[in-house]
C-alpha positions as CSV (number, residue, x, y, z in Angstrom):
1,X,-91.7,78.2,216.7
2,X,-88.2,79.2,215.8
3,X,-85.2,77.4,217.2
4,X,-81.5,76.7,216.4
5,X,-78.9,74.1,217.3
6,X,-76.1,76.3,218.4
7,X,-72.4,76.0,217.5
8,X,-71.7,75.4,221.2
9,X,-73.8,72.2,221.0
10,X,-71.7,71.0,218.1
11,X,-68.5,71.8,220.0
12,X,-69.9,70.0,223.1
13,X,-70.8,67.0,221.0
14,X,-67.3,66.8,219.5
15,X,-65.8,67.0,223.0
16,X,-68.2,64.3,224.3
17,X,-67.1,62.0,221.5
18,X,-63.4,62.4,222.5
19,X,-64.5,61.6,226.1
20,X,-66.4,58.6,224.9
21,X,-63.4,57.2,223.1
22,X,-61.3,57.6,226.3
23,X,-63.9,55.8,228.4
24,X,-63.0,52.2,229.4
25,X,-66.7,51.4,229.0
26,X,-66.4,51.9,225.2
27,X,-64.4,50.4,222.3
28,X,-64.1,52.2,219.0
29,X,-62.6,50.6,215.9
30,X,-61.8,51.7,212.3
31,X,-62.4,49.0,209.7
32,X,-61.7,48.3,206.1
33,X,-63.7,46.1,203.8
34,X,-65.5,45.4,200.5
35,X,-62.9,43.5,198.4
36,X,-65.2,43.3,195.3
37,X,-66.8,46.7,195.0
38,X,-67.5,46.6,191.3
39,X,-69.7,43.5,191.8
40,X,-72.0,45.8,193.7
41,X,-71.7,48.7,191.2
42,X,-69.8,48.6,188.0
43,X,-69.0,52.3,188.2
44,X,-67.8,52.1,191.8
45,X,-64.2,52.9,191.1
46,X,-65.0,56.0,189.2
47,X,-68.0,57.3,191.2
48,X,-68.4,55.4,194.5
49,X,-72.1,55.4,195.6
50,X,-73.0,57.4,198.7
51,X,-73.5,55.1,201.7
52,X,-77.1,54.4,202.7
53,X,-78.2,54.6,206.3
54,X,-80.5,51.8,207.3
55,X,-80.4,48.6,209.4
56,X,-80.3,46.6,206.2
57,X,-77.3,48.5,204.9
58,X,-75.6,48.3,208.3
59,X,-75.8,44.5,207.9
60,X,-74.4,44.7,204.4
61,X,-71.4,46.6,205.7
62,X,-70.7,44.0,208.3
63,X,-70.8,41.3,205.7
64,X,-67.8,42.9,203.9
65,X,-65.7,43.9,206.9
66,X,-62.2,42.5,206.5
67,X,-60.3,43.8,209.5
68,X,-60.5,46.3,212.4
69,X,-58.0,48.5,214.2
70,X,-58.7,49.8,217.7
71,X,-58.9,53.6,218.2
72,X,-57.2,54.9,221.3
73,X,-57.3,58.3,222.9
74,X,-54.0,59.2,221.1
75,X,-55.8,58.6,217.8
76,X,-58.5,61.2,218.3
77,X,-58.3,65.0,218.2
78,X,-60.7,67.9,217.9
79,X,-59.7,69.9,214.8
80,X,-60.5,73.2,213.3
81,X,-60.3,74.5,209.7
82,X,-56.8,75.0,208.4
83,X,-56.2,78.7,207.7
84,X,-52.5,79.1,206.8
85,X,-51.0,82.6,207.1
86,X,-50.1,84.0,203.7
87,X,-48.6,87.5,203.1
88,X,-50.9,89.9,201.5
89,X,-54.1,88.2,202.7
90,X,-56.7,90.2,204.5
91,X,-58.0,88.1,207.5
92,X,-61.1,88.6,209.5
93,X,-60.7,89.6,213.2
94,X,-62.2,88.1,216.2
95,X,-65.5,89.8,217.0
96,X,-68.1,88.8,219.5
97,X,-71.0,90.2,217.5
98,X,-70.9,88.5,214.2
99,X,-74.3,87.3,212.9
100,X,-76.4,87.3,209.8
101,X,-77.3,90.9,210.6
102,X,-73.7,91.9,211.3
103,X,-71.3,90.2,208.9
104,X,-67.6,89.5,209.5
105,X,-65.3,91.4,207.2
106,X,-63.9,90.8,204.7
107,X,-65.3,87.2,204.4
108,X,-68.9,88.3,204.9
109,X,-69.4,85.3,207.2
110,X,-72.6,85.1,209.2
111,X,-70.9,83.6,212.3
112,X,-67.5,83.7,213.9
113,X,-66.5,80.1,213.1
114,X,-67.0,80.5,209.4
115,X,-64.8,83.6,209.3
116,X,-61.0,83.6,208.9
117,X,-60.1,85.0,212.3
118,X,-57.1,82.8,213.2
119,X,-54.1,81.5,211.4
120,X,-51.4,78.8,211.6
121,X,-47.9,80.1,210.6
122,X,-45.1,78.2,208.8
123,X,-43.9,76.8,212.2
124,X,-47.2,75.4,213.2
125,X,-47.9,78.1,215.7
126,X,-51.6,79.2,216.0
127,X,-52.7,82.8,216.5
128,X,-56.0,84.5,216.8
129,X,-56.4,87.8,215.0
130,X,-57.7,90.5,217.4
131,X,-57.3,93.4,215.0
132,X,-57.0,93.2,211.3
133,X,-56.3,96.9,210.6
134,X,-60.0,97.8,210.6
135,X,-60.7,101.6,210.8
136,X,-63.1,104.0,209.2
137,X,-61.0,104.1,206.0
138,X,-60.5,100.3,205.9
139,X,-63.8,98.8,207.0
140,X,-62.8,95.4,205.6
141,X,-59.4,95.5,207.3
142,X,-56.0,95.5,205.5
143,X,-53.6,92.9,204.1
144,X,-51.4,91.2,206.6
145,X,-47.8,91.7,205.9
146,X,-45.9,90.4,209.0
147,X,-46.1,86.7,209.8
148,X,-46.7,86.2,213.5
149,X,-44.0,84.1,215.0
150,X,-43.8,85.0,218.7
151,X,-45.0,83.2,221.8
152,X,-45.6,86.2,224.0
153,X,-48.6,85.8,226.3
154,X,-50.0,89.3,225.6
155,X,-51.3,90.3,222.2
156,X,-49.1,92.4,219.9
157,X,-48.2,93.2,216.4
158,X,-46.0,90.7,214.5
159,X,-43.6,93.2,212.9
160,X,-42.8,96.7,211.8
161,X,-44.8,97.0,208.6
162,X,-47.6,98.9,210.3
163,X,-50.2,96.6,208.8
164,X,-52.4,97.3,211.8
165,X,-52.7,93.6,212.9
166,X,-52.7,92.5,216.5
167,X,-52.2,88.8,217.1
168,X,-52.7,86.6,220.2
169,X,-50.6,83.5,220.4
170,X,-52.6,80.4,221.4
171,X,-50.5,77.2,220.9
172,X,-48.0,75.3,218.8
173,X,-49.1,72.1,217.2
174,X,-47.2,69.2,218.7
175,X,-44.8,67.4,216.2
176,X,-46.5,64.0,216.9
177,X,-49.9,65.6,216.2
178,X,-48.6,66.9,212.9
179,X,-47.9,63.4,211.7
180,X,-51.3,62.1,212.8
181,X,-53.7,64.9,212.6
182,X,-52.5,67.6,210.2
183,X,-54.4,67.4,206.9
184,X,-55.1,69.6,203.9
185,X,-58.2,71.1,205.4
186,X,-57.8,70.8,209.2
187,X,-55.3,71.5,212.0
188,X,-55.5,69.7,215.4
189,X,-56.3,71.4,218.7
190,X,-54.3,70.2,221.8
191,X,-56.0,67.6,223.9
192,X,-56.9,68.3,227.6
193,X,-56.5,72.0,227.2
194,X,-58.2,72.8,230.6
195,X,-55.8,70.6,232.6
196,X,-52.6,70.1,230.6
197,X,-49.4,71.7,232.0
198,X,-48.3,72.3,228.4
199,X,-51.1,74.9,227.9
200,X,-51.0,76.4,231.4
201,X,-49.2,79.6,230.6
202,X,-51.7,80.7,227.8
203,X,-54.7,79.4,229.8
204,X,-53.7,81.2,233.0
205,X,-52.9,84.4,231.2
206,X,-56.6,84.4,230.2
207,X,-57.8,83.9,233.8
208,X,-59.7,87.2,234.0
209,X,-63.1,86.9,232.4
210,X,-64.4,89.9,230.4
211,X,-61.0,91.5,230.2
212,X,-61.0,93.9,227.2
213,X,-58.2,93.9,224.7
214,X,-59.4,95.7,221.6
215,X,-61.5,98.7,220.7
216,X,-62.0,99.7,217.0
217,X,-62.8,103.1,215.6
218,X,-66.0,103.2,213.6
219,X,-66.1,107.1,213.2
220,X,-63.2,109.4,213.9
221,X,-65.4,112.4,214.7
222,X,-64.9,116.0,213.7
223,X,-63.7,119.0,215.7
224,X,-62.4,117.3,218.8
225,X,-60.7,120.3,220.4
226,X,-57.0,120.7,220.6
227,X,-55.1,118.8,217.9
228,X,-52.3,116.3,218.6
229,X,-53.4,115.6,222.1
230,X,-53.3,112.3,224.1
231,X,-56.1,111.4,226.6
232,X,-55.3,108.7,229.1
233,X,-57.5,106.7,231.5
234,X,-60.6,107.2,229.4
235,X,-63.1,104.8,231.1
236,X,-65.0,102.0,229.4
237,X,-68.5,101.9,230.8
238,X,-70.6,98.8,230.8
239,X,-71.4,95.9,233.1
240,X,-67.7,95.3,233.9
241,X,-65.2,97.2,235.9
242,X,-61.8,98.9,235.6
243,X,-61.2,99.1,231.8
244,X,-59.5,102.2,230.5
245,X,-58.3,103.4,227.1
246,X,-55.8,105.8,225.7
247,X,-57.0,108.0,222.9
248,X,-54.9,110.1,220.6
249,X,-56.4,113.0,218.7
250,X,-54.5,113.8,215.5
251,X,-53.5,117.1,213.9
252,X,-56.8,117.2,212.1
253,X,-58.7,117.1,215.4
254,X,-60.1,113.7,214.7
255,X,-59.5,110.4,216.6
256,X,-56.1,109.0,215.4
257,X,-56.0,105.9,217.6
258,X,-57.4,104.2,220.6
259,X,-55.8,101.4,222.7
260,X,-56.9,99.5,225.8
261,X,-54.5,100.6,228.6
262,X,-56.2,98.6,231.3
263,X,-58.4,95.6,230.5
264,X,-60.6,95.5,233.6
265,X,-62.9,92.5,234.1
266,X,-66.4,91.3,233.8
267,X,-67.5,93.0,230.6
268,X,-70.1,91.5,228.3
269,X,-70.9,95.0,226.8
270,X,-69.2,98.4,227.0
271,X,-68.9,101.8,225.5
272,X,-66.1,104.4,225.5
273,X,-67.0,107.1,227.9
274,X,-65.6,110.3,226.2
275,X,-67.2,112.6,228.7
276,X,-65.8,110.7,231.6
277,X,-62.4,110.8,230.0
278,X,-62.6,114.6,229.3
279,X,-62.4,113.9,225.6
280,X,-64.2,116.6,223.5
281,X,-67.1,115.2,221.5
282,X,-66.7,117.8,218.8
283,X,-69.2,118.7,216.1
284,X,-69.4,115.0,215.1
285,X,-69.1,112.6,217.9
286,X,-66.6,109.7,217.3
287,X,-67.9,106.2,217.7
288,X,-66.2,102.9,218.7
289,X,-66.8,99.2,218.8
290,X,-65.7,97.6,222.1
291,X,-64.8,94.0,221.3
292,X,-65.9,91.6,224.1
293,X,-63.6,88.5,224.5
294,X,-65.0,85.0,224.9
295,X,-66.0,83.6,228.3
296,X,-62.9,83.4,230.5
297,X,-60.8,85.5,228.1
298,X,-58.8,84.7,225.0
299,X,-57.0,81.3,225.4
300,X,-59.1,80.1,228.3
301,X,-61.1,77.5,226.2
302,X,-59.7,77.2,222.7
303,X,-62.3,74.6,221.7
304,X,-65.0,77.1,222.2
305,X,-62.9,80.0,221.0
306,X,-61.8,78.4,217.7
307,X,-65.0,76.4,217.1
308,X,-63.6,72.9,217.4
309,X,-66.8,71.0,216.3
310,X,-64.9,68.5,214.1
311,X,-63.1,65.4,215.1
312,X,-60.2,63.7,213.2
313,X,-59.6,60.0,213.8
314,X,-56.3,58.5,212.7
315,X,-55.5,54.9,211.9
316,X,-52.4,53.5,210.3
317,X,-52.9,50.2,208.5
318,X,-49.7,48.3,208.3
319,X,-48.8,44.8,207.1
320,X,-47.7,43.0,210.2
321,X,-46.2,39.5,210.1
322,X,-47.2,39.1,213.7
323,X,-50.8,39.7,213.0
324,X,-51.8,39.4,209.4
325,X,-55.4,40.6,209.8
326,X,-55.1,43.3,207.1
327,X,-54.8,41.2,204.0
328,X,-52.7,41.9,200.9
329,X,-53.2,41.0,197.3
330,X,-56.9,42.0,197.3
331,X,-58.8,45.3,197.2
332,X,-60.6,47.3,199.8
333,X,-63.1,50.0,198.9
334,X,-64.7,50.9,202.2
335,X,-63.6,52.3,205.5
336,X,-65.7,53.0,208.6
337,X,-65.9,53.3,212.3
338,X,-67.8,51.1,214.7
339,X,-68.6,51.7,218.4
340,X,-68.6,48.8,220.9
341,X,-68.4,45.7,218.6
342,X,-68.4,42.5,220.6
343,X,-65.7,39.9,220.7
344,X,-66.7,36.8,218.8
345,X,-69.4,34.7,220.6
346,X,-69.2,37.1,223.6
347,X,-71.2,39.9,225.2
348,X,-68.1,41.8,226.1
349,X,-66.6,44.5,223.9
350,X,-63.8,43.6,221.5
351,X,-60.5,44.5,223.1
352,X,-57.9,43.5,220.5
353,X,-55.6,46.0,218.9
354,X,-56.3,44.4,215.6
355,X,-59.1,42.0,214.7
356,X,-60.1,39.9,211.7
357,X,-63.6,40.2,210.4
358,X,-63.4,37.2,208.1
359,X,-63.5,33.5,208.2
360,X,-60.5,31.3,207.5
361,X,-59.6,27.7,206.6
362,X,-56.3,25.9,207.1
363,X,-55.8,23.7,204.1
364,X,-53.8,20.6,203.6
365,X,-52.9,18.5,200.6
366,X,-50.2,18.2,197.9
367,X,-51.4,21.4,196.1
368,X,-51.1,23.7,199.1
369,X,-48.0,25.5,197.7
370,X,-49.3,25.6,194.2
371,X,-52.9,26.5,194.8
372,X,-53.5,30.0,193.5
373,X,-57.2,31.0,193.7
374,X,-58.3,34.2,192.0
375,X,-59.3,37.0,194.4
376,X,-63.1,37.1,194.9
377,X,-63.5,33.7,193.2
378,X,-66.0,31.2,194.7
379,X,-65.0,28.3,196.9
380,X,-67.5,25.6,197.8
381,X,-67.8,22.6,200.2
382,X,-70.5,20.0,200.3
383,X,-71.6,19.9,203.9
384,X,-74.6,17.5,203.5
385,X,-77.1,16.2,201.0
386,X,-78.1,19.0,198.7
387,X,-76.3,21.4,201.1
388,X,-73.3,23.5,200.0
389,X,-71.2,26.0,201.8
390,X,-70.0,28.8,199.6
391,X,-67.6,31.7,200.1
392,X,-65.5,34.2,198.2
393,X,-61.8,34.3,198.4
394,X,-60.2,37.2,200.1
395,X,-56.6,36.0,200.3
396,X,-54.6,32.8,200.3
397,X,-51.1,32.2,201.7
398,X,-49.5,29.2,200.0
399,X,-46.9,28.9,202.7
400,X,-49.2,28.5,205.7
401,X,-52.1,27.1,203.7
402,X,-54.5,29.7,205.2
403,X,-57.4,30.8,203.0
404,X,-59.5,33.7,204.1
405,X,-63.0,34.1,202.8
406,X,-66.2,36.1,203.3
407,X,-69.9,35.5,202.8
408,X,-72.7,37.9,202.1
409,X,-76.4,37.5,201.1
410,X,-75.5,37.6,197.4
411,X,-74.3,34.0,198.0
412,X,-77.7,33.0,199.4
413,X,-80.1,33.8,196.7
414,X,-80.1,37.6,196.9
415,X,-78.8,40.1,194.3
416,X,-76.3,42.7,195.3
417,X,-79.0,45.3,195.5
418,X,-80.8,43.2,198.2
419,X,-83.6,41.9,195.9
420,X,-84.3,38.2,196.0
421,X,-82.8,36.0,193.2
422,X,-85.5,33.6,192.2
423,X,-83.0,31.0,190.9
424,X,-80.4,30.8,193.7
425,X,-77.5,28.6,192.9
426,X,-76.8,27.4,196.4
427,X,-80.1,28.0,198.2
428,X,-81.2,30.6,200.6
429,X,-79.1,29.6,203.6
430,X,-75.5,30.6,204.1
431,X,-73.9,27.3,205.2
432,X,-70.5,27.6,206.9
433,X,-67.5,25.6,206.1
434,X,-66.9,22.9,208.6
435,X,-64.3,20.2,209.6
436,X,-67.2,17.7,210.1
437,X,-68.8,17.2,206.7
438,X,-71.4,15.1,205.1
439,X,-71.5,13.2,201.9
440,X,-69.1,15.4,200.0
441,X,-66.1,15.2,202.3
442,X,-64.1,18.3,202.9
443,X,-62.8,18.8,199.4
444,X,-63.0,22.4,198.2
445,X,-64.2,23.2,194.7
446,X,-63.0,26.3,192.8
447,X,-65.4,28.5,191.0
448,X,-64.9,26.7,187.7
449,X,-66.1,23.5,189.3
450,X,-62.7,21.8,189.4
451,X,-61.6,20.1,192.6
452,X,-58.6,21.7,194.2
453,X,-57.5,18.5,195.8
454,X,-57.2,20.3,199.1
455,X,-58.9,19.4,202.4
456,X,-59.5,21.3,205.6
457,X,-56.7,20.4,208.0
458,X,-58.9,19.0,210.7
459,X,-55.9,18.1,212.8
460,X,-54.8,21.8,213.1
461,X,-55.8,23.9,216.1
462,X,-54.1,27.1,217.3
463,X,-53.1,30.6,216.2
464,X,-49.5,29.8,215.1
465,X,-47.8,27.2,213.0
466,X,-44.1,26.2,212.6
467,X,-42.9,25.6,209.0
468,X,-39.2,25.0,208.3
469,X,-38.3,26.1,211.8
470,X,-40.0,29.4,211.4
471,X,-43.1,30.3,213.5
472,X,-45.9,32.0,211.6
473,X,-48.7,33.9,213.4
474,X,-52.0,33.3,211.6
475,X,-53.9,36.2,213.1
476,X,-56.9,34.0,214.0
477,X,-57.4,31.1,216.3
478,X,-58.2,27.8,214.4
479,X,-60.1,24.8,215.7
480,X,-60.1,21.7,213.5
481,X,-58.7,23.8,210.6
482,X,-61.5,26.4,210.8
483,X,-61.3,29.9,212.2
484,X,-64.2,32.3,213.0
485,X,-64.0,36.1,212.8
486,X,-62.5,37.7,215.9
487,X,-65.4,40.1,216.1
488,X,-69.0,39.3,216.5
489,X,-70.5,40.4,213.2
490,X,-73.6,42.6,213.3
491,X,-72.8,43.9,216.8
492,X,-72.2,47.4,218.0
493,X,-73.0,50.6,216.2
494,X,-71.5,51.5,212.8
495,X,-71.3,55.3,213.2
496,X,-69.3,56.2,210.0
497,X,-69.1,54.6,206.5
498,X,-67.0,55.9,203.6
499,X,-67.2,54.3,200.1
500,X,-64.1,55.0,198.0
501,X,-62.4,53.8,194.9
502,X,-60.8,50.4,195.3
503,X,-57.1,50.1,196.3
504,X,-55.1,46.9,196.1
505,X,-53.1,46.3,199.2
506,X,-49.5,45.1,198.7
507,X,-46.9,43.7,201.2
508,X,-44.8,46.9,201.3
509,X,-47.8,49.2,201.7
510,X,-49.1,51.3,204.6
511,X,-52.3,53.4,204.6
512,X,-52.9,56.3,206.9
513,X,-56.7,56.6,207.3
514,X,-57.9,60.0,208.5
515,X,-61.6,60.3,209.1
516,X,-63.3,63.6,209.8
517,X,-66.5,63.6,211.9
518,X,-68.4,66.9,211.7
519,X,-70.8,67.6,214.4
């Protein structure tokens, strides 16, 4: 049994994803994580491993999540391949009949969306190519010489070079969308095309479904009666109504040109009726290709017309003194997207703009301002007889005394590849640091076994602290000097993971994360 998943299904899936993000029933977040990637793979920073897709690996990703940023409707766009107009390039033209049996020219694409049938000009205006100079002598089309730069609603040529191109203006990329969604390979498509007043003129101009715009000549014919004659109101036969063409026979008694003079409506197929238009058929009958527009006409549904089956998700990661969830001074080597993570210890979706995915301790003692743990080093706390809590340092602020740490199964008797370590250093249970401790008190031990002299500040509860008359936001809520992640780990669905070479975040640094989802 033969079957295909059509391009329209992919476009629909992309559109449904945008709708899903907009739904108040959902919460989507980008996240960054994995501060010690080379512990998992020594070659990580030169050749990051491909992510694996299993429940076990999903849990591993959650172990290393550092912070999350909420995705809003303004952070998501359907996008299409970037095809930038360049003088001298021969572009494909829109055709309704491209398939593996009828390739697009000149790209030899087997479907419309793989062909180069639209462009973006130097001013971020987007046009569809309705005619690329195709004729019997130029079956692959001709080089484009005139950059389209008009906003007329009806298709037309872009200049006076006579390159044979006919362009249809669709839209101009919004300046705010350029900042967020323009990339090397993709350009954004406007949101809410079917309802936005910004797009109404182009959309309404395409209101007549099956209205013809282009007919190409595939054979000029021979011996077509009187030379240098124009035939008007030549009917287009098919399942539509009212379309007519104007045909010019040249001085060699062959077809010189054909243009649609009246577009009609309702066509899904059509032929030029030479007999009905009183055009001589000659000794060799001329032939034509009537180009059928997409449903609703050009510009009615640009997602379908341009093949917008890709999504670009944008997040800007900034260092925010008011919410220091995105740490500095350590590395991150993974980004991803999670759907519907829960708030910590809750069944409700997370609803913070930014959220911490790590644990934190508020420390106290004479060495608070001088303590300088190495990133990713081990910290320990004896929490009972033969029971030790262990974590790895993500960051430490020697002004506020806040130490952020993470734990994964490699700390509990498992190797980084998930296999069991038969000689675990701390046992198979991941104990958590606590303000109420056992025999060892609350002293923290550095990875070299030397006591730091620092204790958990069991008197501290809150999310801010005042030091020298300045209020510091700690980003997480502390109880007895201990803070839990703001997100419930291992909740929701991780729908995208990207392993990449490590970068070290600094205080003056911003990262623009652009994730492409291809449906």
